[in-house]
C-alpha positions in Angstrom: -34.0 -13.0 53.7 -33.2 -15.6 51.1 -32.6 -15.4 47.4 -31.2 -12.8 45.0 -31.4 -9.3 46.6 -30.4 -7.3 43.5 -34.1 -6.9 42.3 -34.8 -5.3 45.7 -32.1 -2.8 45.3 -33.5 -1.9 41.8 -36.9 -1.4 43.4 -35.4 0.9 46.0 -33.9 3.0 43.2 -37.3 3.1 41.5 -38.9 4.3 44.7 -36.4 7.1 44.9 -37.1 8.1 41.4 -40.8 8.3 42.2 -40.1 10.1 45.5 -37.3 12.5 44.7 -37.5 14.0 48.2 -36.5 10.7 49.8 -33.1 8.9 49.8 -33.0 5.3 51.0 -29.9 3.7 52.6 -30.3 -0.1 52.5 -28.4 -2.5 54.7 -28.4 -6.3 54.6 -28.2 -8.3 57.8 -26.9 -11.9 58.1 -29.2 -14.6 56.6 -29.6 -16.4 60.0 -32.9 -15.1 61.5 -31.6 -15.5 65.0 -28.8 -13.1 64.4 -31.2 -10.6 62.8 -33.5 -10.9 65.8 -30.7 -10.3 68.2 -29.6 -7.2 66.3 -33.0 -5.6 66.4 -33.6 -6.4 70.0 -30.3 -4.9 71.1 -30.9 -1.7 69.0 -34.5 -1.3 69.9 -34.0 -1.7 73.6 -31.5 1.2 73.2 -34.2 3.2 71.4 -32.0 3.4 68.3 -33.3 5.5 65.4 -30.6 4.3 63.0 -33.1 2.5 60.9 -36.6 3.5 59.9 -38.2 0.5 58.1 -37.2 -3.0 58.7 -38.3 -6.5 57.6 -39.7 -8.7 60.4 -40.1 -12.4 60.4 -43.7 -13.4 61.1 -42.7 -14.6 64.6 -41.4 -11.3 65.8 -44.3 -8.9 65.3 -46.2 -9.8 68.4 -43.0 -9.6 70.6 -41.9 -6.2 69.1 -45.4 -4.7 69.3 -45.8 -5.7 72.9 -42.4 -4.2 73.7 -43.5 -0.8 72.1 -40.8 -1.0 69.3 -43.2 -0.8 66.3 -45.2 2.2 65.1 -49.0 1.6 64.9 -49.8 1.8 61.2 -53.5 0.9 61.3 -54.3 4.2 59.5 -52.5 3.1 56.3 -54.2 -0.3 56.3 -57.8 0.3 57.3 -60.1 -2.7 58.1 -61.7 -2.8 54.6 -58.3 -3.4 53.0 -57.1 -6.2 55.3 -59.1 -8.9 53.6 -56.9 -8.3 50.5 -54.1 -10.2 52.3 -53.9 -13.8 53.3 -55.4 -14.2 56.8 -52.4 -15.9 58.4 -49.8 -13.1 57.8 -52.5 -10.4 58.5 -53.3 -12.0 61.9 -49.6 -12.1 63.0 -49.3 -8.4 61.9 -52.0 -7.4 64.3 -51.6 -7.0 68.0 -54.2 -5.8 70.4 -56.5 -4.9 67.5 -53.9 -2.6 65.9 -51.8 -3.2 62.8 -48.0 -2.9 63.4 -46.7 -4.3 60.1 -47.8 -4.9 56.6 -47.4 -8.4 55.1 -44.7 -8.2 52.4 -44.2 -11.8 51.2 -45.6 -15.1 52.4 -43.8 -18.4 52.8 -45.0 -21.9 53.6 -43.1 -25.1 53.4 -43.5 -27.0 50.2 -42.1 -30.3 48.7 -39.7 -30.0 45.8 -39.2 -33.1 43.8 -37.3 -34.2 40.7 -40.1 -34.7 38.3 -37.8 -36.3 35.8 -36.7 -39.0 38.2 -40.3 -39.7 39.5 -41.5 -40.0 35.9 -38.6 -42.3 35.0 -39.4 -44.6 37.8 -43.2 -44.4 37.5 -44.1 -42.5 40.6 -46.4 -39.5 41.4 -45.6 -37.0 44.1 -46.2 -38.5 47.5 -49.3 -37.7 49.6 -48.0 -39.3 52.9 -44.6 -39.5 54.5 -44.6 -43.2 54.1 -45.1 -42.9 50.3 -42.2 -40.5 50.3 -40.0 -43.0 52.1 -41.0 -45.7 49.6 -40.4 -43.6 46.5 -37.1 -42.2 47.8 -35.8 -45.6 48.7 -36.7 -47.1 45.3 -35.1 -44.2 43.3 -31.9 -43.9 45.4 -31.3 -47.7 44.9 -31.3 -47.1 41.2 -29.6 -43.6 41.1 -26.2 -43.9 42.9 -24.9 -40.8 44.6 -28.4 -39.4 45.2 -30.0 -38.6 48.6 -33.6 -39.4 49.1 -34.9 -36.4 51.1 -33.2 -33.2 52.2 -34.6 -30.7 54.7 -33.6 -28.3 57.5 -32.4 -30.1 60.6 -29.9 -27.8 62.1 -30.7 -26.5 65.6 -32.3 -23.2 64.7 -35.8 -21.8 63.9 -35.9 -23.6 60.6 -35.9 -26.9 62.5 -39.0 -25.8 64.4 -40.7 -25.0 61.1 -39.9 -28.5 59.8 -41.0 -30.3 63.0 -44.3 -28.5 63.2 -45.2 -29.7 59.7 -44.9 -33.3 60.9 -46.8 -32.5 64.2 -49.7 -30.7 62.5 -49.7 -33.3 59.7 -50.4 -35.9 62.4 -53.2 -34.0 64.2 -50.9 -32.7 66.9 -50.1 -29.3 68.2 -47.9 -27.3 70.6 -50.7 -25.5 72.5 -54.2 -26.8 72.3 -57.3 -25.2 73.9 -55.0 -23.0 76.0 -53.0 -25.9 77.4 -49.5 -27.1 76.5 -49.9 -30.3 74.4 -46.4 -30.7 73.0 -45.8 -34.1 74.6 -48.8 -35.9 73.0 -48.7 -39.3 71.4 -49.2 -37.7 68.0 -46.2 -35.5 68.5 -44.1 -38.4 69.7 -44.9 -40.3 66.5 -44.1 -37.2 64.4 -40.7 -36.7 66.0 -39.9 -40.4 65.8 -40.6 -40.5 62.1 -38.2 -37.5 61.5 -35.5 -39.4 63.4 -36.3 -42.6 61.5 -35.9 -40.8 58.1 -32.2 -40.7 59.0 -31.4 -43.8 61.0 -34.1 -46.4 60.2 -35.1 -45.7 56.6 -31.9 -44.0 55.5 -33.6 -41.7 53.0 -32.2 -38.6 54.7 -28.4 -38.3 55.3 -27.0 -37.5 58.8 -25.6 -34.2 57.5 -29.2 -32.9 57.6 -28.6 -32.1 61.3 -26.3 -29.2 60.1 -28.5 -28.2 57.1 -30.4 -24.9 56.7 -32.4 -23.6 53.7 -29.6 -22.6 51.4 -27.4 -25.6 52.1 -30.3 -27.9 51.4 -31.0 -25.9 48.2 -27.4 -26.3 47.1 -27.6 -30.1 47.5 -30.9 -30.3 45.6 -29.8 -27.8 43.0 -26.8 -29.9 42.1 -29.1 -32.8 41.3 -28.0 -34.7 44.5 -31.5 -35.3 46.0 -34.9 -36.6 44.9 -37.0 -34.6 47.4 -36.4 -31.4 49.4 -38.5 -29.5 51.9 -37.9 -25.8 51.5 -39.7 -22.4 51.0 -41.0 -21.3 47.5 -38.0 -18.9 46.9 -35.8 -21.7 45.7 -37.9 -22.3 42.5 -36.5 -19.2 40.6 -33.0 -20.3 41.4 -33.5 -23.8 40.0 -34.9 -22.3 36.8 -32.0 -20.0 36.1 -29.8 -20.5 33.0 -27.1 -23.0 33.7 -28.9 -24.8 36.5 -28.3 -28.6 36.4 -32.0 -29.2 37.2 -33.6 -26.5 35.1 -37.0 -27.8 33.9 -36.7 -30.9 36.0 -38.3 -29.7 39.3 -41.8 -30.1 40.5 -43.5 -28.5 43.5 -46.3 -30.0 45.6 -47.9 -29.7 49.1 -46.0 -31.4 51.8 -46.9 -35.0 52.7 -48.8 -35.8 55.9 -49.5 -38.8 58.0 -52.2 -41.2 56.7 -55.7 -39.8 57.5 -54.5 -36.3 58.0 -54.2 -33.2 55.8 -51.1 -31.6 54.6 -50.2 -28.5 56.7 -47.3 -26.1 56.1 -45.7 -23.8 58.6 -46.5 -20.2 57.8 -43.4 -18.1 57.2 -42.7 -14.9 55.4 -41.8 -11.3 56.2 -43.6 -8.2 57.1 -42.5 -4.5 56.9 -42.7 -2.4 60.0 -41.6 1.0 61.1 -39.3 1.7 64.0 -41.2 3.5 66.8 -38.1 5.7 67.3 -37.8 6.6 63.6 -37.2 10.3 62.9 -38.8 9.9 59.4 -42.1 8.1 60.0 -44.0 9.7 57.1 -41.3 8.8 54.6 -41.2 5.3 56.1 -45.0 4.9 55.6 -44.6 5.8 51.9 -41.8 3.3 51.5 -43.7 0.3 53.0 -46.8 1.2 51.0 -44.7 1.1 47.8 -43.0 -2.1 48.8 -46.2 -4.0 49.6 -48.1 -2.8 46.5 -49.5 -5.1 43.9 -46.9 -4.2 41.2 -43.9 -4.5 43.6 -45.1 -7.8 45.0 -45.6 -9.1 41.4 -42.1 -8.0 40.5 -40.5 -9.7 43.5 -42.3 -12.9 42.7 -41.1 -12.9 39.1 -37.5 -11.9 39.9 -36.8 -13.3 43.4 -39.5 -15.9 44.0 -41.0 -14.1 47.0 -44.6 -15.1 47.0 -47.2 -12.3 47.3 -49.3 -11.7 50.4 -52.0 -10.1 48.2 -54.5 -12.9 47.3 -55.5 -11.3 43.9 -52.0 -11.8 42.5 -52.6 -15.6 42.4 -54.9 -14.9 39.5 -52.3 -12.9 37.7 -51.7 -14.4 34.2 -48.0 -13.3 34.0 -47.2 -15.0 37.3 -49.1 -18.2 36.4 -47.3 -18.3 33.0 -43.9 -17.8 34.5 -44.4 -20.0 37.6 -47.0 -22.6 36.7 -47.3 -23.8 40.3 -48.3 -20.3 41.6 -52.1 -21.0 41.5 -51.7 -24.2 43.4 -49.8 -22.4 46.2 -52.9 -20.4 47.0 -54.4 -23.4 48.8 -51.1 -24.1 50.6 -51.0 -20.5 51.9 -54.6 -20.4 52.8 -54.1 -23.5 55.1 -50.6 -22.6 56.3 -50.5 -22.4 60.1 -48.6 -19.8 62.2 -46.4 -20.8 65.0 -47.9 -20.1 68.4 -49.0 -16.4 68.2 -47.8 -15.0 71.4 -45.2 -12.3 72.4 -43.4 -15.2 74.2 -42.9 -17.2 71.0 -39.2 -16.7 70.7 -38.7 -18.0 74.2 -40.8 -21.1 73.4 -38.8 -21.6 70.2 -35.5 -21.4 72.2 -36.9 -24.3 74.3 -38.0 -26.4 71.4 -34.9 -26.1 69.2 -32.4 -28.0 71.4 -35.0 -30.6 72.4 -35.9 -31.4 68.8 -32.2 -31.4 67.8 -31.4 -33.8 70.7 -33.8 -36.3 69.1 -32.3 -36.0 65.6 -28.8 -36.6 67.0 -30.1 -39.5 69.2 -29.1 -37.8 72.4 -32.7 -38.0 73.7 -35.8 -40.2 72.9 -38.8 -38.3 71.5 -40.9 -38.7 74.7 -38.0 -37.4 76.9 -37.4 -34.4 74.7 -41.1 -33.5 74.5 -41.7 -33.9 78.2 -38.8 -31.6 78.9 -40.1 -29.1 76.4 -43.6 -29.2 78.0 -42.3 -28.4 81.4 -40.3 -25.4 80.2 -43.1 -24.0 78.0 -45.6 -24.2 80.8 -43.1 -22.2 83.0 -42.8 -19.5 80.2 -46.5 -19.2 79.7 -47.2 -18.9 83.4 -45.5 -15.5 83.2 -48.1 -14.4 80.7 -51.0 -15.0 83.2 
């Protein structure tokens, strides 16, 4: 997870005060989601009961539920309550018509921009990627030492999230009507543009091929970039006392290709219960507390984690503290999940090196996408 974790620890202590018969031991795993996934797979394959409740990336729930590692918790989230949550995270929390996790906080890619610099040079937030290139080029010419556009280009899951936003924002997809469609002309154009941001237009530095969320945030947070693609958590950190860009940051939907709608990759985290837990009833009380209205509101105000409960986007306190909160509702409503399949992690492991090879100019987009198609078709054939 990203951001300041101290408010979470305070909420754990509050839960213990309200539930004096329960003691919670919290542990933090490395920030890299791949390492977290590996930790859980190893322990759950061994039927470990060392942890009761754990946070799951949206892309893990299907895999873990199919493997029998998650406790069915449909009874604590009956059908009439499921519409309270955004559809995207609710869908990925459901496997074979049963609920195996409760959406905790939602993520979707957004565009951060230096509103002071855009106003200074007479620009509005870009609607298309080509507008972003034009604006970034103009501003960086007049603001020495400033990058145009920072995003997550390292070979890891974050790169997949970024690439999908270009693919979907150009009318493409990975799997379409049950068939692998990753090597389409639309996707070739999307991946070509990402490469061209670095080497043709020069608005993105080559160091982006090693950049993850927090390293991108640090660059933008020091006032060294005009635009940044990241998740909503970063806003609170930019608005802290002493931040060089406090009061200078705007947030808008991601650009798209001309003639297409902006689409963000659905991210976020769910809370689930280990099937091998020795304390399932206590675990249920814990996740009900941590996904409640008040706790989600607190986490949004203190950490920047955006609520999965739709009603919170009408909350006056949230809108006052974070003016862009209401506009995020539309972003989250239209955010798209990565392919919802128990085999997604295998598909991602195929896409990551192929996308990375394009950004480092080892492969041409059409070569990388054709290779990815062949491998994904092989993976999905095992599902049939």
